C-alpha positions in Angstrom: 15.9 4.0 -22.0 13.8 1.0 -21.1 14.2 1.6 -17.4 13.5 5.4 -17.5 10.7 6.8 -15.4 8.6 9.7 -16.7 6.6 12.1 -14.5 3.2 13.6 -14.8 1.0 15.5 -12.3 -2.6 15.0 -11.6 -3.8 17.7 -9.3 -1.3 17.8 -6.4 -0.2 14.2 -7.0 3.1 13.3 -8.7 2.8 10.3 -11.0 5.8 8.4 -12.1 5.4 5.9 -15.0 8.0 3.2 -15.4 8.3 0.8 -18.4 7.9 -2.4 -16.5 6.8 -3.7 -13.1 10.4 -4.4 -12.2 11.4 -0.8 -13.1 8.6 0.4 -11.0 9.8 -1.5 -8.0 13.4 -0.3 -8.4 12.2 3.4 -8.7 10.0 3.1 -5.6 12.8 1.4 -3.7 15.2 4.3 -4.6 12.6 6.8 -3.3 12.0 4.8 -0.1 15.7 4.3 0.6 16.4 8.0 0.1 13.6 9.1 2.3 14.7 6.7 5.1 18.2 8.0 5.0 17.0 11.6 5.1 14.7 11.0 8.0 17.5 9.2 10.0 19.9 12.2 9.6 18.4 13.7 12.7 16.6 10.8 14.3 17.9 7.5 15.9 14.9 5.5 14.6 11.8 5.8 12.5 8.7 3.8 11.7 7.1 3.0 8.4 3.8 1.5 7.2 4.2 -1.1 4.5 1.5 -2.8 2.4 1.4 -6.5 1.4 0.1 -8.2 -1.7 1.1 -8.8 -5.3 1.4 -5.1 -6.2 4.3 -4.9 -3.7 6.4 -7.8 -4.9 8.7 -5.9 -7.3 9.3 -3.3 -4.6 10.1 -5.9 -1.9 12.4 -7.7 -4.4 14.2 -4.4 -5.1 14.6 -3.7 -1.3 16.0 -7.2 -0.8 18.9 -6.4 -3.1 19.8 -3.1 -1.4 22.5 -2.6 1.3 21.8 1.1 2.1 18.7 0.7 4.3 19.5 0.6 8.0 16.7 -1.8 8.9 17.7 -2.1 12.6 16.6 1.6 13.0 13.2 1.0 11.4 10.0 -0.3 13.0 7.4 -1.7 10.6 3.6 -1.6 10.8 1.3 -2.8 8.1 -2.2 -1.7 7.1 -4.7 -4.5 7.2 -5.5 -8.1 8.2 -8.5 -10.3 7.7 -10.7 -10.5 10.8 -10.5 -13.8 12.6 -7.4 -14.9 10.7 -4.3 -16.2 12.5 -0.8 -15.5 11.3 -0.2 -19.0 10.0 -3.0 -19.0 7.5 -1.4 -18.8 3.9 -3.4 -15.6 3.2 -2.5 -13.8 6.4 -0.8 -10.5 5.8 1.3 -11.0 8.9 2.6 -14.2 7.4 3.3 -12.3 4.1 5.5 -9.9 6.1 7.3 -12.8 7.8 8.0 -14.5 4.5 8.6 -11.7 2.1 10.2 -8.9 4.2 11.5 -10.2 7.5 13.6 -12.9 5.9 16.0 -10.2 4.8 15.2 -7.1 6.7 16.4 -7.2 10.3 14.0 -4.5 11.5 13.9 -2.9 14.9 10.4 -4.2 15.5 7.5 -5.6 13.4 4.1 -4.7 14.8 1.6 -7.2 13.3 -2.1 -6.4 13.2 -3.8 -9.3 15.1 -6.9 -10.0 13.0 -7.7 -13.0 15.3 -7.6 -11.1 18.6 -10.9 -11.1 20.5 -12.4 -8.8 21.3 -11.6 -6.9 18.1 -12.1 -3.6 19.9 -8.9 -4.2 22.0 -6.9 -4.7 18.8 -8.3 -1.6 17.2 -7.3 0.4 20.3 -3.8 -1.2 20.5 -3.0 -0.4 16.9 -4.4 3.1 17.2 -2.1 3.7 20.2 0.9 2.3 18.2 0.2 4.7 15.3 0.0 7.6 17.7 3.2 6.6 19.6 5.3 5.8 16.5 4.1 8.5 14.2 5.2 6.7 11.0 7.2 8.8 8.6 6.5 6.8 5.4 3.6 4.8 4.1 3.9 2.5 1.1 0.6 1.1 -0.3 -1.2 0.1 -3.5 -4.6 0.6 -5.1 -7.2 -2.2 -5.4 -9.1 -3.1 -8.6 -12.1 -1.4 -7.1 -10.0 1.7 -6.2 -9.6 0.8 -2.6 -6.8 2.0 -0.4 -5.8 -0.7 2.1 -9.2 -2.4 2.7 -11.2 0.8 2.4 -13.6 -0.3 -0.3 -16.0 2.2 -1.9 -17.6 4.3 -0.6 -14.7 5.0 1.8 -14.8 7.7 4.4 -12.3 10.5 3.8 -13.1 12.4 7.0 -13.2 9.8 9.7 -11.3 10.6 13.0 -10.6 6.9 13.5 -7.2 5.4 12.6 -8.1 1.7 12.5 -11.5 0.2 11.9 -13.3 -3.0 10.9 -14.5 -3.0 7.3 -16.8 -5.2 5.3 -15.1 -6.3 2.1 -17.2 -5.8 -1.1 -17.6 -8.5 -3.8 -15.0 -7.0 -6.2 -12.4 -6.8 -3.4 -13.0 -10.4 -2.4 -12.9 -11.5 -6.1 -9.5 -9.8 -6.4 -8.2 -11.9 -3.6 -9.4 -15.1 -5.3 -8.0 -13.9 -8.6 -4.6 -13.3 -7.0 -4.6 -16.9 -5.7 -5.0 -16.2 -2.0 -8.2 -18.1 -1.7 -9.8 -21.0 -3.7 -13.2 -19.4 -4.1 -15.3 -16.4 -3.1 -16.9 -18.6 -0.4 -13.5 -19.1 1.2 -12.7 -15.4 1.3 -13.3 -13.5 4.5 -16.1 -10.9 4.5 -14.4 -8.5 6.9 -11.0 -7.1 7.9 -9.2 -4.7 10.1 -7.8 -1.8 8.2 -6.1 1.5 8.6 -8.4 4.3 7.6 -7.8 6.7 4.6 -6.7 9.6 6.9 -4.3 7.2 8.7 -2.7 6.1 5.5 -2.2 9.6 4.3 -0.9 11.0 7.6 2.9 10.1 7.1 5.0 12.9 5.5 5.9 10.6 2.6 3.4 8.4 0.8 4.4 6.0 -2.0 1.7 4.2 -3.9 2.7 1.3 -6.1 0.3 0.1 -8.8 1.5 -2.2 -11.5 -0.4 -4.5 -13.9 -3.1 -4.2 -16.6 -5.9 -5.3 -14.2 -5.4 -2.0 -12.2 -5.7 0.3 -15.3 -9.4 1.1 -15.0 -9.0 2.0 -11.3 -6.0 4.2 -12.1 -7.9 6.0 -14.8 -10.9 6.6 -12.5 -8.6 7.8 -9.7 -6.6 10.2 -11.8 -9.1 11.4 -14.5 -12.4 11.1 -12.7 -13.8 13.2 -9.8 -12.5 13.1 -6.2 -15.1 10.9 -4.7 -15.5 8.3 -1.9 -16.9 6.0 -4.6 -13.3 5.8 -5.8 -11.2 5.9 -2.7 -7.9 6.3 -4.6 -9.1 9.5 -6.1 -8.2 11.3 -2.9 -4.6 10.9 -3.9 -4.9 13.7 -6.4 -5.3 16.1 -3.5 -2.2 14.9 -1.7 1.0 16.8 -2.4 3.3 14.5 -0.4 2.3 11.4 -2.3 3.9 9.8 -5.4 2.1 7.2 -7.5 4.2 4.7 -9.3 2.7 3.0 -12.4 4.1 0.7 -15.1 3.1 0.9 -18.8 0.3 -1.6 -18.2 -1.4 0.1 -15.3 -1.0 3.5 -17.1 -2.4 2.1 -20.3 -5.9 3.7 -20.1 -4.7 7.2 -19.2 -5.3 9.8 -21.8 -2.3 10.5 -24.0 -0.5 7.3 -23.1 -0.5 4.7 -25.9 -1.1 1.1 -24.7 2.2 -0.6 -23.8 4.2 2.7 -23.8 5.6 5.1 -21.3 5.2 8.8 -22.0 
């Protein structure tokens, strides 16, 4: 069937390969909704970390068409924001959440990361406290073209004790933002951002990683078939037994044993 999802394992990581980006979004939304309902069986409320960006659009679209997610019992955090950027800038990730998610999801609370707060150390401390207090049960994220997780560009620290930090964005990461249409040029793209660290992203009991599109295929291959190294931040996922990576036929196209344009 065209919308079937096939599974592989790479190390401890479960990898699910859908035919299309839309199928990927539907499958990840099924997983997310089921996890939310399971968590709320013995809790009054939960919190989740959600990513922004183009890789999340099919997932958000699938969520918008569901009626089985009790959003009023869910608090939402996100994972990064450009340093110095307010929430009205077209490229702001807080604005992305307002426009893409909060238009249909009546969440208990949305905790936006204030990239424009000064001093930045206060915002790092505030968001660190939020993560500690809310203890998110689910994290949904993507992988960048350079293999980054959130804005942890290579080489990313796997062993930091911090939960939120300021990062310098490398040239490939910034070029991706231009290529996706968020900025007119590299010169317009911020050079730094606030980001959850790799340990903070992997701390929730359920981690869903959504990676569609051909332009991510090389990063996917490096993460799954290469060594576990901070030079490819996403490679840490192969050591995580509570994570599921969702690919489509295009992003899986460079993996060994998968013909281009086909699922397994």
